[in-house]
C-alpha positions as CSV (number, residue, x, y, z in Angstrom):
1,M,111.1,96.0,77.6
2,T,110.8,92.3,76.6
3,L,108.2,89.9,78.0
4,I,108.1,86.3,76.8
5,L,105.4,83.7,77.6
6,F,106.9,80.2,77.4
7,N,105.1,76.9,77.8
8,K,107.7,75.0,79.7
9,P,107.6,71.2,79.0
10,Y,107.9,68.6,81.7
11,G,111.6,67.9,82.5
12,V,113.0,71.2,81.4
13,L,115.1,73.2,83.9
14,C,114.0,76.9,84.5
15,Q,117.5,78.2,83.7
16,F,119.7,78.6,80.7
17,T,122.5,76.2,81.8
18,D,122.5,73.0,83.7
19,R,124.6,73.5,86.8
20,G,123.9,69.9,87.9
21,T,126.3,67.0,88.0
22,A,129.2,66.8,85.5
23,G,128.1,65.5,82.2
24,S,124.4,66.2,82.9
25,T,122.3,66.5,79.8
26,R,119.0,67.8,81.2
27,P,117.2,70.2,78.8
28,T,117.3,73.9,79.7
29,L,115.7,77.1,78.5
30,S,118.5,77.6,76.1
31,G,117.2,74.8,74.0
32,F,114.0,76.7,73.4
33,I,114.7,80.5,73.8
34,D,117.5,82.5,72.3
35,V,116.7,86.0,73.4
36,P,119.8,87.6,75.0
37,G,119.3,89.4,78.3
38,T,116.0,87.8,79.3
39,Y,115.6,85.8,82.5
40,P,112.8,83.8,84.2
41,A,110.5,85.7,86.5
42,G,109.9,82.9,89.0
43,R,110.4,79.2,88.6
44,L,108.6,76.0,87.7
45,D,110.0,72.7,89.1
46,L,111.5,70.2,86.7
47,D,108.4,68.0,87.0
48,S,106.0,70.8,86.4
49,E,104.7,72.2,83.1
50,G,103.2,75.4,81.8
51,L,103.5,79.1,81.8
52,L,106.9,80.6,82.6
53,L,107.5,84.3,82.0
54,L,110.8,85.7,81.0
55,T,111.8,89.4,80.9
56,D,114.7,91.7,80.6
57,D,113.1,94.2,83.0
58,G,114.2,93.8,86.7
59,R,111.2,95.7,88.1
60,L,108.7,93.6,86.1
61,Q,110.6,90.4,87.1
62,A,110.3,91.4,90.8
63,R,106.6,92.3,90.4
64,I,105.9,88.9,88.9
65,A,108.1,86.7,91.2
66,D,108.0,88.5,94.6
67,P,105.2,87.2,96.9
68,R,104.8,90.7,98.4
69,F,102.9,91.6,95.2
70,K,100.5,88.7,95.6
71,M,100.2,88.1,91.8
72,A,97.7,85.3,91.2
73,K,99.1,82.1,89.7
74,T,96.6,79.6,88.5
75,Y,97.4,75.9,88.2
76,L,95.5,72.9,86.6
77,V,96.3,70.1,89.0
78,Q,95.6,66.4,88.4
79,V,95.5,64.8,91.8
80,E,95.2,61.2,93.1
81,G,91.8,60.4,94.5
82,D,88.3,61.9,94.3
83,V,88.5,65.4,95.8
84,A,85.5,66.1,98.1
85,E,84.2,69.6,98.9
86,N,85.7,69.6,102.4
87,A,89.2,69.1,100.9
88,L,88.6,72.1,98.6
89,A,87.3,74.1,101.5
90,A,90.5,73.4,103.4
91,L,92.5,74.8,100.4
92,R,90.3,77.9,100.4
93,R,91.0,78.5,104.1
94,G,94.7,77.8,103.8
95,V,96.5,74.6,104.9
96,R,99.2,74.1,107.4
97,L,102.6,73.1,105.9
98,K,105.9,72.6,107.7
99,D,106.8,76.2,106.9
100,G,103.4,77.6,108.2
101,L,99.9,78.3,107.1
102,T,99.3,79.0,103.4
103,R,97.3,82.0,102.3
104,P,93.7,81.2,101.3
105,A,93.6,79.8,97.7
106,E,90.8,79.7,95.1
107,A,90.1,76.0,94.6
108,E,87.5,74.2,92.5
109,R,87.1,70.8,90.9
110,I,87.0,70.9,87.1
111,A,86.4,68.6,84.2
112,D,89.5,67.0,82.7
113,P,91.1,69.8,80.7
114,E,92.0,69.4,77.1
115,L,95.8,69.5,77.4
116,W,98.6,68.1,75.4
117,P,99.8,64.6,76.3
118,R,102.7,64.6,78.8
119,D,105.9,62.9,78.0
120,P,106.4,60.7,80.0
121,P,102.7,60.0,80.6
122,V,101.3,60.3,84.1
123,R,101.1,56.8,85.8
124,F,97.7,55.3,85.6
125,R,96.3,52.9,88.2
126,K,92.9,51.3,87.6
127,S,92.3,50.9,91.4
128,V,93.0,54.6,92.2
129,P,90.8,57.3,90.8
130,D,92.1,60.8,89.9
131,C,90.5,64.1,89.2
132,W,91.5,67.7,88.3
133,I,91.3,70.9,90.3
134,R,92.0,74.5,89.4
135,L,94.0,76.1,92.2
136,T,94.9,79.8,92.3
137,I,97.5,81.0,94.9
138,R,99.0,84.3,95.6
139,E,102.3,83.3,97.1
140,G,105.2,81.1,95.9
141,R,106.7,78.7,98.4
142,N,108.9,75.9,97.2
143,R,106.8,73.1,95.7
144,Q,103.8,74.8,97.3
145,V,100.9,73.4,95.2
146,R,102.3,69.8,95.5
147,R,102.6,70.2,99.3
148,M,99.1,71.7,99.5
149,T,97.4,68.9,97.7
150,A,99.4,66.3,99.7
151,A,98.3,68.1,102.9
152,I,94.6,67.5,102.0
153,G,95.3,63.8,101.2
154,H,95.5,64.1,97.4
155,P,99.0,63.9,96.0
156,T,99.7,65.8,92.7
157,L,100.1,63.6,89.6
158,R,100.4,66.4,87.1
159,L,100.9,70.1,87.6
160,V,100.4,72.7,84.8
161,R,100.6,76.4,85.5
162,W,98.0,78.0,83.3
163,S,98.3,81.7,84.1
164,I,100.1,84.3,86.0
165,G,98.1,87.5,86.5
166,D,96.5,88.3,83.2
167,W,99.0,86.3,81.2
168,S,97.9,82.8,80.2
169,L,99.1,79.8,78.2
170,D,96.2,80.0,75.9
171,G,97.3,79.1,72.3
172,I,100.9,78.3,73.3
173,Q,102.0,74.7,72.8
174,P,104.7,72.9,74.9
175,G,108.2,74.2,74.0
176,E,106.7,77.2,72.2
177,W,106.9,80.9,73.2
178,R,105.7,84.3,72.1
179,Y,106.4,87.9,72.8
180,Q,103.8,89.7,74.8
181,P,103.3,93.4,75.4
182,A,104.0,94.0,79.1
């Protein structure tokens, strides 16, 4: 069984080919990983960064990606504005989105993490503060973290998935990957 931990850079598609418009040149996983028979266990949006797991084991892929297993996924999220405790409490209770109430999350404000610079950089506005939160969820709706922070009035500026279960990004630079015992 193969398990790969990959630090997906911003702007990379979570698939091995670009099935977009004709002539599209968006970067894909094939530009970084050449391990036949492995597939992503879950997804990260084009504009999100961080940990993506790939495996050749269908059962492991399902255990990682299927919300029924409630595997914890932790994100470092730079948000617009100064997040107050009541907004974090709302995330901890679960917030109402168009597709229903989210499960309760773990949410805390954190100091600015020591991360690699993003390319392109996050827009900076002198008149609008920002801060970082650590958010752990146990479900995986489409663009869920972004929708959750928007629902509490703090749009996401940068989103980095730091860990999935016990696997983390620790020591893996953007665009790099390593084998991991499953």
